[in-house]
N, C-alpha and C positions, 0 to 999 in steps of 0.2 A: 474305898468300901465296896464298889461294884466288883472288883477283883476277888474280894473275900467271898461274896455270894456265888460268883462263877466257880470258884474252887469247890465250894461246898456242894453245889449241884452236880458237878462232874464227879466228885469223889463218891457220891451216892451210887454212881453207875459201876464203880469198880470195887467198892467196899460194901459188903452186906450190911444193910441198914439195921438189922437186928443184932448180929454178932459183932459188927465192926471189924470183921476179918475178911480175908480175900484169898482166892486161888487164882493165880496168874500163870499162864503157860507161855513162856518165851519161845518165839519162833524166829529169832534174829540171827541164828547160827549161819545162815547162808552167806551173809556178808563176810564172816570171819573164815569159815572153812569150806564154803561152797555147798553143793547139793548133797548133803549127807543123808543117810538112811532116814526115812520118814518125811524128809523135806525135798525129795528129789524133783518133784514136778508140781503136782496138783495141791497147792497150798490151801485152796478152798475146801478140799475134802477133809484135810486134817482139822481145819478151823471148825467145820461142821461137827466132826466127831467130838471135839473138845467142848463145843457149845452144848451138845446133847448131854454131855456128862454133868453139866452144871457149873463149869468154870465161870469165874467172874469177869475175866478179861484175857485176851491174848496180847502179846507184846512183840513188836517187830518193826522192821524198817518200812519205808514207804511202799515196798512191794506188797505188804499185807493189804492196805486199802485199795491199791491199784489192781491186784490180781486175786485177792482171796477174801474180799468183803462178803460177809454172810448176808445173803439176800432174802432169806425166808426163815420162818420158824423162830425159835427162841433167839433173842438178841444176846449179844455178848459185848463187853466193853473193849475198847481199842486203846492200847497204849502205844504211842508212836516213839520208837527209839531214835534219838537224835545224834548218837555218836557211834564211832566204830573204828576198826582197823582190820587188816587181813593177816592170816598166818603167813603170807608171803612177804610181809613187811620186815625190814631189818630190826624194827622194835615193835612187835605186836602189842606190847603193854601200853603203848602210847595211843590213847583214844582221842580222835579229833571230831569236831562237830561236822555232821553231814547234812543237817537240816535245821530248821528253826521253829520257834513256837507259832509264829503266824501261819506258816504252811501247815503245821499240825492242825491248827484250828480249821483251816480251809478243807482239810481232809476228813474232818469230823472226829478227831481224836478226843477221847475223854481224859487223857493224861499223856504226859511225855516222860521219857526216861533218858538217863545218861549213865555211862559207865566210867568209874574213876578207880584207878589203881594207885594206892598210896604206897610209898616206899620205892618207887621207880625214880630214875633221873628226871623224868618229865612230870612228876606229880605237881610241881608248882604251876605249870601251865594248865594242867587239868583242873586244879583247884580254882584257878582264876576263871576258867570256863564255867565251872559249877556255880560260882558266885554270880557271874553275869547272867547265866540262864535262870537261876533262882529269882533274881530281880525281875527278869522278863516275865516269868510265870506269875509272880505276884501282880504285875501290871495288867496282864491279860486274863487273870482268873483261871489259869491252867494248873492243875495239880502236877507235881514233879516227883518222880520216883528216881532215886539214885542207887545204882549198883555199886556198893562200896567194898572194895577188896584190898586187904593189905598184901601186896604182891610186888616183889621186885628186889633189887639188889640190897637195899637197906634192911629189909626184913631178914634176908638170909644172913647178912653180915652180923646182925644182932642175935643170931642163933634162934630165931623164931620161925614158925611157918604160918601160912595164911589162915590156919584154923585155930591158932593160939588165941585164947581169950584176951590176953594182954594187948594184942594188936587189933583184934576184931572189934573190941569195945571202943577203941579210939576211932577206927574207921566209921563206925555207926554214929558216934557222937559228932564227928566232923560234919556229917551230912545234916544232922539236926541243927547244929550251930549255924549252918548256912541256909537254913530255911526249907529244907526238903520235907515233903509231905509223907512219903513212904520210903523206908530204907530197906534195901535188899542186901544181905550180907551172908557170910558163911555160918554154918552150924558149927558150934565149938566143941561138940562131942558128947555133952551131957547136960542135964537140966540145970545143975547148980551153976556151971560156968556161963550158960546162955542167959540165966537170970541176971548175971552181971551186965551183959550186953543190953538187955531190955531195960534194966533199971537205969543205966547210964545214958539212955537215948530218949529224948523227949518225943520223938516221932515214932509211929508204929514201925515195928521191925518184922520183916518176913525173911525166910531163909531160902537160899539157893540150893539146887539139887546137886550141882557140880557134875562130875563124871557119872555115867550111867551106873546105878547101883541095882542090887536085887530088889524086887518089888516089896517083899516083906520088910527089908531094911528101910526103904524110903518111907513106908507107912509108919514104922516105929519112930523114925526121926521126926516125922510130921507130928505125931501124937506128943512126943517129948517136947518139941518146940512150943506147942500150944500150952502144954502144962507149965512151961517156963514163963509164960506170959507173952509169947510171940503172937503176931497178928496175921499169920498165914504163911503161904508158901509160893515160890515161883520156880516151878520145875519144867524143864524143857525136854531133854533126851529121855528122862525117866518116864515121860508121858508119850511124846510123839513117836518114840521108837518101841513102845510096848505093843504086844500082840493085840490088845483091846484098849486103845486110849480112852474110849468112852467109859468103860468100866473102872479104869484107874482113876479118872477124874471123879466119878461117882463115889468111890471109896474115900478119896481125899475130902470130898464135900461132907461126907458123914462124919469124918474125924474133925475137920476144921470147924464146921458150922453146927454140928449136932452133938459133938462130944463123944462120939462112939469110941470104944476101944478098938484096937487093930483087928482082933479076932472077930469082933462083931461086924466091922466094916467089910472084911473079907467074906464072911458068911453071907451077908446081906447082898453083896454084888456078885457072888459066885466067881470071884477071882481065882485064877490058878496061880499060886505063889510057890 
């Protein structure tokens, strides 16, 4: 029972208590691809800009609390990512654990996350890891976010792609069945198909940004996902590589938490799109 209360208290720090939605900015790319644009050196600076925009949480590896903890001003939730791979690996789709729940608690995390690619040769091992981690999170009262992507040889063989609703809704449901508290997955391209994903998943579903898109496009996708019943967004490069990350987050917050239309959010924040 204590684990239940711990999860509830921590979830309040990353899910808006009024809207029950969230804006999460992943900054975990450095482990996979190294010091890309926007994350070259001063992580603390980009965390500050994100916090000033009103994001609910940042997500990253242990380098975030070690080197980029926000020490002043508006607070922001911390999601510690526990798995990873590098693009130098022979199999980058195989994500392995790099940290654990107990260490995340010591570092002050409000939530932990894990990345699972379904449809790869190694998805049985990753599913086993997800199940084990989910049990540990229940034991310790730590919320768990799972990044669930249908990605790999089996998806291609079946003539699907990772944005196809038929495979995305399976990926999301798998996470809920294994006890995940928040599911991050792909946007399926339109409101009707994404409604299927949300309807078929008991846990809140948020969308990934994927490759960098045009700003107007990412705001339109955000609005559509919310209209489909989604619970928020987790955008990385579309935010930290923007000319004005703070303004982008402010626009996202107006759409996600206040129901603004895209045009209204752009006008309110004076974004250049």
